[in-house]
C-alpha positions, 0 to 999 in steps of 0.5 A: 189666859195665855194664847198658845199660838206657835209664835208665843209657845215656849218649849224647854228641850232637855237632853244631854246630847248636844246633837239631839238638842240642836236637832230638836231646837231646829225642828221646833224652830221651823214650827215657830216655837220659842225654844230653850235648852238644858243639858242636865236634870239640874239645869232643867229644874233651874230653867223651869224655876226661872221661867215656866215653859208651856211644854217640856221635851225631856230625855229620860237618860240624863247623867245626873237626874233621870227624866222620871225623877224630874217629871215627879218633881215637876208634878209635885210643884203646883207651879209646874204641875200642869205643864205638858211633859213629853218624854223623848227616849230610846227606851221602848219597853212597856215598863219604862213607859208605864214608869213614865206615865206613873211619874206624870208624863203626858206623851212619849216620843221614840228616838230617832225623832220623826219630824212630823210626829214631833210637831204633831204631838207638840201641837196637840199637847199645847192645844190641850193645855190651851183648853185646860188653862181656859177652863182653869181660869174660868173656874178660879174666877168662880171659886173667888166669887161663889160665896157672894154670887152663887146663882149668878156664877152658876149661870156664868159657868153654864154660859162658858161651858155652852160657849165651849160646846158650841165652839167645838160643834162648829168644827162638825156641822153634822153634830151641831146641837148634839151636846145640848140635846144630849145634855137635855136628855141626860138631865131628864133621864137623871131626874126620872131616875130620882137622882139628887138635884146636884147629880142632875145638874152635874149630869147636865154639865158633864153632857155639855162637855162630854165631847170636848176631847174631839178637839184633837180629831181632825175635821176631815175625820169628823166629817168623813162620809165613808168608813174610817181606816184603823188610824182614823178610828184610833183618833176618834177613840182617843177623844174620851182620854183627851177630854179627861186630860183637858178637864181633870184639873178643873175643880168642878163640883161634879165628876165632869172629867170622869164623865167625859172619860167614861161616856163610851164605856159599856156595861159588858166591858165592850166600850173604850178607852178602859173597858170598864164594866158594870159598877166600875162606870159612874152612874152619870156616865151610864146615863150619858152613854144612853143619851149620847147613843140615842141622840146620835142615832136619831141625828143625821151623820155624813156616813148615814141618814138619821134613824127613826125614833122607834128604830133607835129605841129598839136598839137601846132595848136590845142592848139593855142589860148588855151594853146599857144599864137597864134602869137607865134604858127604862128611864129613857123610854119613859122620858121619850114616851112622856115627851111624845104626849 
């Protein structure tokens, strides 16, 4: 896997305005990135074909091919389909942004470009690409060898996922062991509910990776002992979508990316990031939501002490049928009762 340090990361800047190209190249140069430039859509496609960049900063209003069409073409090509694309534009309307997202863009930057915002968004997209490439490389290894060594490779996958999970938790000492504990509880609930072995295993793996998106959240926010500001809370609430972006192109045999995306959704639509309701939420994600909330409540956090198990269970019961799937809550109560014997 390519290690995307700033010194090694290659960025293609596409803009028909020479002043804009020079400005972006200068800012990115101060960040230690290797920058190439293109002044048109055709030149951009040729540059990508010649040497695949790690990230593309793409103007929408180009004279030959607009940024939307370039994005669609790059996403249709398997070679460039995973390269992060940040659209840089004067267009502020909702329709243009939706059109860009539908074409496959990852981010938007408004002109005139803010120095700090540009470097932060580039850094975050490269960080996500690094994790995506890492998981994709390991998954390709699994696919190549699975017929001959299925059991051994499943163990390797679990060890790899566990290593990633543990690495993430090193950033937040208060959450040490959280994903492993959630995985054990979620698998136990899935088993108690009578789910198939395949679904139980998928729930387990999804739980191990459910918080992978917290890689975009600064550690000072994760470990903050006081109330979060609105911008800090927005960072926290972005982690399910970030987790989905990291995992979505990995060919797991289970809906792991959707589990990461939906684990903060709630039955009544009060969750995030999509406000899904009821059956719109995957069964595995409904299980993960209960396991995640219970484990979080009984664990110490920098902003509050751990709750007693009976208090945490009472909270789940109060949310039964409102925020949480009643069948999942009931199965969780049975699992906890059995473990206490």
